[in-house]
Every structure is written in structure tokens, then in C-alpha cells.
C-alpha positions in Angstrom: 9.7 -6.0 -46.1 6.0 -5.5 -45.4 6.5 -4.8 -41.5 9.7 -3.4 -41.7 12.8 -4.3 -39.8 11.5 -6.2 -36.3 14.6 -6.1 -34.5 18.5 -5.3 -35.3 21.7 -6.4 -33.8 22.5 -3.3 -32.4 21.3 -2.6 -28.4 18.2 -0.9 -28.4 17.9 2.9 -26.7 17.4 2.9 -23.3 18.7 -0.5 -22.2 21.2 -0.9 -19.9 25.0 -1.4 -20.9 26.0 -4.4 -18.1 23.8 -6.8 -20.0 24.2 -8.3 -23.6 21.1 -6.9 -25.5 22.1 -7.8 -29.0 19.4 -10.3 -30.5 20.7 -13.5 -32.0 19.8 -13.7 -35.8 17.9 -16.8 -35.3 15.0 -15.4 -33.0 15.2 -12.0 -35.2 14.9 -13.8 -38.5 11.6 -15.6 -36.9 9.9 -12.2 -35.5 10.6 -10.6 -38.7 9.0 -13.8 -40.4 6.0 -13.5 -37.8 5.6 -9.8 -38.3 5.3 -10.1 -42.1 2.9 -12.9 -41.9 0.7 -10.7 -39.6 0.9 -7.8 -42.0 0.4 -9.8 -45.2 -1.8 -12.7 -44.7 -3.4 -11.6 -41.7 -3.5 -8.0 -42.6 -3.5 -6.8 -39.2 -3.7 -2.8 -38.6 -0.3 -0.9 -38.4 -0.8 0.0 -35.0 -1.3 -3.3 -34.2 1.8 -4.6 -35.9 3.7 -1.7 -34.0 2.8 -3.0 -30.6 3.6 -6.3 -31.7 6.7 -5.4 -32.8 7.8 -3.6 -29.6 6.5 -6.3 -27.2 8.5 -9.0 -29.2 11.7 -7.0 -29.2 11.2 -6.7 -25.8 11.1 -10.3 -25.5 14.0 -10.9 -27.7 16.1 -8.7 -25.4 14.8 -10.5 -22.3 15.9 -13.9 -23.7 19.2 -12.6 -24.8 20.1 -11.2 -21.4 18.9 -14.7 -20.1 21.9 -16.4 -22.3 18.8 -17.9 -24.5 20.4 -18.0 -28.1 17.5 -19.2 -30.2 13.6 -20.3 -29.9 14.7 -23.8 -29.8 16.6 -23.4 -26.4 13.0 -21.4 -24.9 11.4 -23.1 -22.1 8.2 -22.8 -20.9 9.8 -21.2 -17.4 11.2 -18.7 -19.6 7.7 -17.6 -21.2 6.5 -17.5 -17.6 9.2 -15.7 -16.2 9.0 -12.7 -19.3 5.3 -12.6 -17.9 6.6 -11.7 -14.2 9.3 -9.4 -15.6 6.3 -7.3 -17.6 4.5 -7.0 -14.1 6.8 -6.4 -11.8 9.2 -4.2 -14.4 12.8 -3.3 -14.1 15.4 -0.5 -14.3 14.6 0.2 -17.9 10.7 -0.6 -17.9 8.1 0.6 -16.0 5.6 -2.2 -14.7 3.0 -2.9 -17.5 -0.7 -2.9 -16.5 -2.6 -6.1 -16.8 -3.8 -5.3 -20.1 -0.8 -4.3 -21.5 1.1 -7.4 -20.4 -1.7 -9.7 -21.9 -1.0 -8.1 -25.0 2.6 -9.1 -24.8 1.7 -12.3 -24.0 -0.5 -12.7 -26.7 2.5 -11.4 -29.3 4.8 -14.2 -27.7 2.3 -17.0 -27.9 1.6 -16.0 -31.6 5.8 -16.0 -32.4 5.8 -19.5 -30.5 2.7 -20.8 -32.7 4.1 -19.5 -35.8 7.7 -21.2 -35.3 6.2 -24.4 -34.7 3.8 -24.4 -37.7 6.7 -23.7 -39.7 9.1 -26.5 -38.4 11.6 -24.1 -36.5 11.0 -26.1 -33.2 9.7 -28.9 -31.8 7.0 -27.7 -29.3 5.1 -25.0 -28.8 6.1 -23.8 -25.2 3.8 -20.8 -24.5 0.7 -22.6 -25.3 0.1 -22.8 -21.7 1.3 -19.2 -20.3 -2.1 -17.5 -20.0 -2.2 -13.7 -20.3 -2.9 -12.3 -17.4 -7.1 -10.8 -16.6 -7.8 -7.3 -16.9 -8.7 -6.0 -13.4 -12.5 -6.4 -12.8 -14.3 -3.0 -13.2 -16.9 -2.6 -11.0 -20.1 -1.9 -12.4 -21.0 1.9 -12.1 -24.2 2.8 -10.1 -25.3 6.4 -9.4 -26.8 7.2 -6.2 -31.0 7.0 -5.7 -30.9 11.2 -5.6 -29.4 11.3 -8.8 -31.7 8.7 -10.4 -34.5 10.9 -9.2 -33.2 14.0 -10.5 -32.9 12.2 -13.9 -36.2 10.8 -14.0 -37.7 14.1 -13.5 -35.4 15.6 -15.9 -37.1 13.3 -18.7 -40.2 14.0 -17.8 -39.3 17.8 -18.1 -39.9 17.5 -22.0 -43.1 19.0 -22.9 -46.0 16.5 -24.9 -46.0 12.9 -25.6 -42.0 12.5 -26.0 -41.6 13.4 -22.1 -44.1 11.0 -20.9 -42.6 8.1 -23.4 -38.9 9.2 -22.3 -40.0 9.2 -18.2 -41.8 5.6 -18.8 -38.8 4.4 -20.4 -36.3 5.4 -17.7 -38.8 4.3 -15.2 -39.2 0.9 -16.6 -35.2 0.5 -17.0 -34.7 1.5 -13.6 -37.7 -0.3 -11.6 -37.2 -3.5 -13.5 -33.3 -3.9 -14.1 -34.1 -4.6 -17.7 -31.1 -4.4 -20.4 -31.9 -1.5 -23.1 -32.6 -4.1 -25.4 -35.2 -5.9 -23.7 -37.0 -2.8 -22.9 -36.9 -1.5 -26.6 -38.1 -4.6 -27.7 -40.9 -4.9 -25.6 -44.5 -5.4 -27.0 -47.7 -4.0 -25.2 -48.8 -7.2 -24.5 -45.8 -8.3 -22.4 -47.3 -5.8 -19.8 -49.5 -7.1 -17.0 -50.2 -3.9 -15.1 -53.8 -4.7 -13.9 -56.1 -3.0 -11.8 -53.6 -3.8 -8.4 -50.4 -2.3 -9.0 -48.7 -4.5 -6.3 -49.2 -7.7 -9.1 -48.1 -5.4 -11.8 -45.2 -7.0 -13.9 -43.3 -7.3 -17.2 -42.2 -10.4 -19.4 -38.7 -9.6 -20.7 -36.9 -11.8 -23.5 -33.3 -11.9 -22.4 -30.4 -13.8 -23.9 -30.5 -16.7 -25.5 -34.3 -16.3 -26.0 -34.8 -16.6 -22.0 -37.9 -15.2 -21.0 -38.1 -13.8 -17.3 -41.2 -12.2 -15.6 -39.9 -9.0 -13.3 -42.5 -7.3 -11.0 -42.9 -3.6 -12.2 -43.2 -1.0 -9.0 -45.9 1.5 -8.7 -43.9 4.4 -10.3 -42.9 2.6 -12.8 -46.9 1.4 -13.1 -47.8 5.1 -13.3 -45.3 6.4 -15.7 -46.1 3.7 -18.3 -50.1 4.2 -17.7 -49.7 7.9 -18.6 -47.5 6.8 -21.0 -49.8 4.2 -22.8 -53.0 6.7 -22.0 -52.1 10.1 -22.9 -49.0 9.6 -25.5 -48.6 6.4 -27.0 -52.1 7.1 -29.3 -50.9 10.2 -30.3 -47.2 8.6 -31.3 -49.6 5.8 -33.2 -51.2 8.1 -35.4 -47.8 9.4 -36.8 -47.3 5.7 -38.2 -46.9 5.9 -41.9 -50.5 4.0 -43.5 -50.5 0.5 -43.5 -47.9 -0.1 -41.0 -49.0 -2.1 -38.0 -46.9 -3.0 -34.8 -47.2 -3.6 -31.2 -43.9 -1.9 -29.6 -44.6 -0.5 -26.3 -42.3 2.2 -26.9 -42.3 4.5 -30.5 -40.4 7.1 -32.0 -42.0 10.5 -33.0 -42.6 8.8 -36.6 -44.8 6.0 -35.0 -42.1 3.5 -35.3 -40.5 1.2 -32.8 -37.6 3.2 -30.8 -34.2 2.2 -31.3 -31.6 1.3 -29.0 -29.6 4.6 -30.0 -32.6 6.5 -29.6 -33.2 5.4 -25.9 -29.1 6.1 -25.5 -30.3 9.6 -27.0 -33.1 9.8 -24.1 -30.8 9.1 -21.3 -27.9 11.5 -22.3 -30.4 14.4 -22.8 -32.0 13.6 -19.6 -28.6 13.4 -17.6 -27.6 16.8 -19.3 -30.7 18.4 -18.2 -30.1 16.9 -14.6 -26.8 18.1 -14.5 -25.6 14.9 -14.1 -21.9 15.1 -14.8 -20.9 11.4 -14.5 -20.7 9.3 -18.1 -24.2 7.2 -18.2 -25.8 4.4 -20.4 -28.6 2.7 -20.4 -26.4 -0.4 -18.4 -25.8 2.4 -15.5 -29.7 2.1 -14.4 -30.0 -1.5 -14.6 -26.4 -1.3 -12.3 -28.4 1.2 -10.1 -31.2 -1.2 -10.0 -29.3 -4.2 -8.8 -26.9 -2.1 -6.7 -29.8 -0.4 -4.7 -31.8 -3.7 -4.1 -28.7 -5.1 -2.6 -27.8 -2.0 -0.2 -31.8 -2.5 0.7 -31.2 -6.1 1.9 -32.2 -8.3 -1.1 -31.0 -11.5 -1.4 -28.5 -12.2 -4.2 -29.9 -14.8 -5.8 -33.3 -12.8 -5.9 -31.4 -10.0 -8.0 -29.8 -13.0 -9.9 -33.2 -14.2 -11.1 -34.4 -10.1 -11.9 -31.5 -9.6 -14.1 -31.6 -12.8 -15.8 -28.3 -13.6 -14.9 -27.6 -17.7 -15.7 -24.8 -17.6 -12.9 -25.1 -16.2 -9.3 -21.1 -15.7 -9.9 -22.0 -12.8 -12.5 -24.8 -11.1 -9.8 -22.1 -11.3 -7.2 -20.1 -8.6 -9.0 -22.8 -6.3 -7.6 -22.1 -7.0 -3.9 -18.4 -5.7 -4.1 -20.0 -2.6 -5.1 -22.0 -2.7 -1.9 -18.9 -3.6 0.2 -17.5 -0.3 -1.0 -20.3 1.5 0.1 -20.1 -0.1 3.5 -16.7 1.1 3.8 -17.2 4.4 2.9 -20.1 4.7 5.6 -17.8 3.3 8.2 -14.9 5.3 7.4 -17.1 8.3 7.7 -19.4 7.5 10.6 -17.3 5.3 13.2 -15.7 7.4 15.7 -12.7 5.2 15.4 -12.4 4.8 11.7 -10.2 7.3 10.8 -6.5 6.8 10.7 
């Protein structure tokens, strides 16, 4: 048997002795068949099969303790009650996180769908039981002081590379561009002009949607320095016959890759002594958070980021609320508890 014995008729270790945990043969056979199907026909990884086996063993024991003798007797309320039990825990099991509970529910839904397709049950009673959504992870943003230290560290490298790195990071933070948008820029996408207050860049976002974003004076100066003092030297290193208008170039004169941009940021963070784990998206998050902290309207930030829906942008307002709570707790004389 490819998946190995999924369940046995004996009580499992760690279960209580005052309730029946012997799994009925109908459920055990179906679980074993389902795991074999996942292993042989679907080719799922051994670790995934092992996780599903644990989840389905717990599900079968839950059904047995509830007096359910076979999958044909299971109702949607039983599946929903199992999800509640996963999240609340019991004497034998600690509460599961949303992610772990979701995995278990996915395993149970797959089991019931498998039983339906095999003609073992008349209905898929688990189809409408949705896995719990994982907790929303707030975007990571770094303080302005750390952004400034990061930019200075990028510029500390001598030669054309330092000018390029500073220009890249200034542009990422100054426009909120995605890393793919930044490394995909052509020189012609820039409109710096004689008046820095009118400077802008055309970004090609997801789904081919373009947007024009203002460029601040710091980023303008950094990009101009790079264009005048560094990019020509990088262009000269390009292989004969290679022509391209990419804005950011690598040491061989070709277009800078996303991987190289990650390296630039990581090395600048190390030189700046920033211990937090940073990614190019961190600068995009910081751009949005700092704008909202400064009083920008969320719909303006939505347009600048290129979000299709304001709902996506509103997650940044949660970050600023947390910041307000921190300031309140440390500043108001009656805030301390």
C-alpha cells in the first residue's frame, strides 16, 4: 500500500479512555483509499501525505466520539463542528492556528469529495465548509531614519555601482514602485525635466496597466547623478551589438535583474546595520505607510501604488493605527495602565 496504514482500530496514543476512539472500518477504508489515491495518482509529497494522515485520523476519531459510524452518516454540521474543535482544542489537542486548521479542513473536504466520486456517499457534505482564513499579516515598514540610513549605505560603494544602487533604492522608496516595475524601466519612462517639481515616471504595473507617479527631489537628484556619472560607463561594458534602453544596468551593461536588486538591498541593509529582514517590497510598504502617516488620502495612495481596489490599500491604515496606539501609549499621561 503506497500510503501505508492510515488508521487502525486501536485507540491512538494520547487519547482519553472515557470515550470511544476506535475508528469504524468504513471510515478507515475510505481514508486509506483516499491517501493511496493522493500518493499514487496525485503524486503528493510524503510530508503532505503524512500531514493529511494525521488530520484525517483526528477527524475519524472526532466522528467516532460523536457516535458517527460511517461517512454516509456525516452531515455538514459534523464537519463544521470539527472545524470548531480544531480551533478551540480539547484535553488531548491544543488549539490549532488558522493555517493548520485550514490544512485539516482541506484534507476533510478532499476525503468527502473522493467518497462522492467513488459512489460511497450520495452527497458532498463538506463542500460548503470553508477553511478559516489565515490572520492578515500587516505589511512591514521601516522608520524614516532607517530608510535614510539604508540609502546612505547604498551610496557608500565607490564608483558607478554606488550611484546606481542609490538611484534604484531612492526610486523604489520615492515612488512605491514594485521591484519588477523598477528594473523594467526604460530611460524613456522618466520625465525629469528642468523643474524637479514636475518630475514623474511611467510604471507598467500588473496586467499591463500603466500609471504615472511623481518623483521626489531626492530621487530625481539620485537618478540624474546615475544617468550622468555612472550609466554611460556601464553602457560601455555592454557586448558589441547589444542595444537597449533599460534604465538600471548591471556591471556587464545588461539590464539589472530582480535578483540583483534584492542583493543590492540586502548588502545595503547589512552596511547600514539594519537587523530587520528587508525586501524590495519593504520600501514599497514604507512608501505607503509614511504617506498615510503624513496625512495622505488613502485613495491617492491607492492610485500611486497601482492597486485596483482601495480595499487592498486599506491594510496600510491598520499599520498607521498601530503607530497611533504606540504614540498614545508612550505620550499621554493617562494612557499607562
